[in-house]
C-alpha positions as a Markdown table, in Angstrom:
| # | Residue | x | y | z |
|---|---|---|---|---|
| 1 | Unk | 0.0 | 0.0 | -0.1 |
| 2 | Unk | 1.2 | 3.4 | -0.9 |
| 3 | Unk | 1.8 | 6.1 | 1.9 |
| 4 | Unk | -0.5 | 9.2 | 1.4 |
| 5 | Unk | 1.8 | 12.4 | 0.5 |
| 6 | Unk | 0.7 | 15.6 | 2.3 |
| 7 | Unk | 0.8 | 18.8 | 0.8 |
| 8 | Unk | 1.0 | 22.2 | 2.6 |
| 9 | Unk | -2.1 | 24.3 | 2.4 |
| 10 | Unk | -2.2 | 28.1 | 2.6 |
| 11 | Unk | -5.1 | 30.8 | 3.7 |
| 12 | Unk | -5.2 | 34.1 | 3.0 |
| 13 | Unk | -3.7 | 36.5 | 5.2 |
| 14 | Unk | -6.1 | 39.4 | 6.0 |
| 15 | Unk | -3.2 | 41.7 | 7.1 |
| 16 | Unk | -0.9 | 41.7 | 4.5 |
| 17 | Unk | -0.8 | 45.4 | 4.7 |
| 18 | Unk | 1.8 | 45.0 | 7.7 |
| 19 | Unk | 4.9 | 42.7 | 8.5 |
| 20 | Unk | 4.5 | 40.7 | 11.4 |
| 21 | Unk | 6.1 | 37.3 | 12.8 |
| 22 | Unk | 4.7 | 34.0 | 13.2 |
| 23 | Unk | 6.1 | 31.5 | 15.1 |
| 24 | Unk | 5.5 | 27.8 | 15.0 |
| 25 | Unk | 6.7 | 25.1 | 17.4 |
| 26 | Unk | 6.1 | 21.7 | 16.5 |
| 27 | Unk | 7.9 | 19.1 | 19.2 |
| 28 | Unk | 6.8 | 15.9 | 17.7 |
| 29 | Unk | 8.6 | 15.5 | 14.8 |
| 30 | Unk | 10.1 | 12.2 | 13.6 |
| 31 | Unk | 12.2 | 10.9 | 10.9 |
| 32 | Unk | 14.5 | 7.9 | 10.0 |
| 33 | Unk | 18.2 | 7.8 | 10.3 |
| 34 | Unk | 19.2 | 7.2 | 6.8 |
| 35 | Unk | 22.3 | 5.0 | 8.1 |
| 36 | Unk | 20.6 | 2.7 | 10.7 |
| 37 | Unk | 16.7 | 3.0 | 10.4 |
| 38 | Unk | 16.6 | 4.1 | 13.8 |
| 39 | Unk | 13.9 | 6.8 | 14.7 |
| 40 | Unk | 15.3 | 10.3 | 15.0 |
| 41 | Unk | 13.1 | 12.5 | 17.3 |
| 42 | Unk | 13.2 | 16.7 | 16.7 |
| 43 | Unk | 11.5 | 19.8 | 17.7 |
| 44 | Unk | 11.0 | 22.0 | 14.6 |
| 45 | Unk | 10.7 | 25.8 | 14.9 |
| 46 | Unk | 9.4 | 27.8 | 12.2 |
| 47 | Unk | 9.7 | 31.5 | 12.4 |
| 48 | Unk | 8.2 | 33.3 | 9.4 |
| 49 | Unk | 6.9 | 36.7 | 7.9 |
| 50 | Unk | 4.0 | 36.3 | 5.8 |
| 51 | Unk | 3.2 | 38.1 | 2.8 |
| 52 | Unk | -0.2 | 37.2 | 1.0 |
| 53 | Unk | -0.7 | 33.6 | 2.4 |
| 54 | Unk | -0.2 | 31.8 | 5.7 |
| 55 | Unk | 0.3 | 28.5 | 6.2 |
| 56 | Unk | -2.7 | 26.2 | 7.5 |
| 57 | Unk | -1.7 | 24.6 | 10.6 |
| 58 | Unk | -3.3 | 21.3 | 10.1 |
| 59 | Unk | -2.0 | 20.8 | 6.7 |
| 60 | Unk | 1.8 | 21.3 | 8.3 |
| 61 | Unk | 1.1 | 19.0 | 10.9 |
| 62 | Unk | 0.1 | 16.2 | 8.3 |
| 63 | Unk | 2.9 | 17.4 | 6.1 |
| 64 | Unk | 5.7 | 16.4 | 8.8 |
| 65 | Unk | 4.2 | 12.8 | 8.5 |
| 66 | Unk | 5.6 | 12.5 | 5.2 |
| 67 | Unk | 9.1 | 12.5 | 7.0 |
| 68 | Unk | 7.9 | 9.6 | 9.5 |
| 69 | Unk | 9.3 | 6.7 | 7.7 |
| 70 | Unk | 11.8 | 8.7 | 5.4 |
| 71 | Unk | 15.6 | 8.1 | 6.1 |
| 72 | Unk | 17.1 | 11.5 | 5.9 |
| 73 | Unk | 20.0 | 13.5 | 7.1 |
| 74 | Unk | 19.1 | 16.0 | 9.9 |
| 75 | Unk | 20.9 | 18.7 | 7.7 |
| 76 | Unk | 18.5 | 17.8 | 4.5 |
| 77 | Unk | 15.5 | 17.7 | 6.2 |
| 78 | Unk | 15.8 | 21.1 | 7.4 |
| 79 | Unk | 16.5 | 22.7 | 4.1 |
| 80 | Unk | 13.8 | 20.6 | 2.4 |
| 81 | Unk | 11.1 | 22.0 | 5.0 |
| 82 | Unk | 12.3 | 25.5 | 4.5 |
| 83 | Unk | 11.9 | 25.0 | 0.7 |
| 84 | Unk | 8.6 | 23.3 | 0.7 |
| 85 | Unk | 7.1 | 26.2 | 3.1 |
| 86 | Unk | 8.8 | 29.0 | 1.0 |
| 87 | Unk | 7.6 | 27.5 | -2.2 |
| 88 | Unk | 3.8 | 27.2 | -0.7 |
| 89 | Unk | 3.6 | 30.5 | 1.4 |
| 90 | Unk | 6.0 | 32.8 | -0.3 |
| 91 | Unk | 6.8 | 34.8 | 2.8 |
| 92 | Unk | 9.1 | 37.5 | 3.1 |
| 93 | Unk | 11.3 | 35.5 | 5.3 |
| 94 | Unk | 11.8 | 32.4 | 6.9 |
| 95 | Unk | 13.6 | 30.6 | 9.4 |
| 96 | Unk | 13.6 | 26.8 | 10.1 |
| 97 | Unk | 15.3 | 25.7 | 13.2 |
| 98 | Unk | 15.3 | 21.6 | 14.0 |
| 99 | Unk | 16.6 | 20.9 | 17.5 |
| 100 | Unk | 17.1 | 17.0 | 17.4 |
| 101 | Unk | 17.6 | 14.7 | 20.4 |
| 102 | Unk | 20.6 | 13.1 | 21.6 |
| 103 | Unk | 22.0 | 10.4 | 19.5 |
| 104 | Unk | 25.1 | 8.4 | 20.4 |
| 105 | Unk | 25.7 | 11.5 | 22.7 |
| 106 | Unk | 25.8 | 14.1 | 20.2 |
| 107 | Unk | 22.9 | 16.9 | 20.3 |
| 108 | Unk | 22.1 | 18.3 | 16.6 |
| 109 | Unk | 20.8 | 21.8 | 16.0 |
| 110 | Unk | 20.0 | 22.8 | 12.3 |
| 111 | Unk | 19.1 | 26.2 | 11.1 |
| 112 | Unk | 18.3 | 27.3 | 7.9 |
| 113 | Unk | 17.1 | 30.9 | 6.8 |
| 114 | Unk | 15.8 | 32.4 | 3.5 |
| 115 | Unk | 16.8 | 35.3 | 2.4 |
| 116 | Unk | 20.2 | 34.4 | 3.9 |
């Protein structure tokens, strides 16, 4: 059975005449280590300044499920989330921070931003 792929959905920003920041924190992110297949756990933090579109939060939660069974490096998943979010919402700016849990005695935090 093929897994469903979830897409980010958007909503109109009724306050596009002003700049403001949105901070989203998702502490239940999971993906798989591409080397061992073991689960990796992370908190994903998205800070963005919307233009005309906002991300619809339920679609974001479902979008994160796309990674649940995916073997992917921390750096790659962080940048993929930024690229997909930027493509769907077209914000003024965005920063994605992924704080991964300890694995093998190493904590990893990856931060990617646009524009740089």
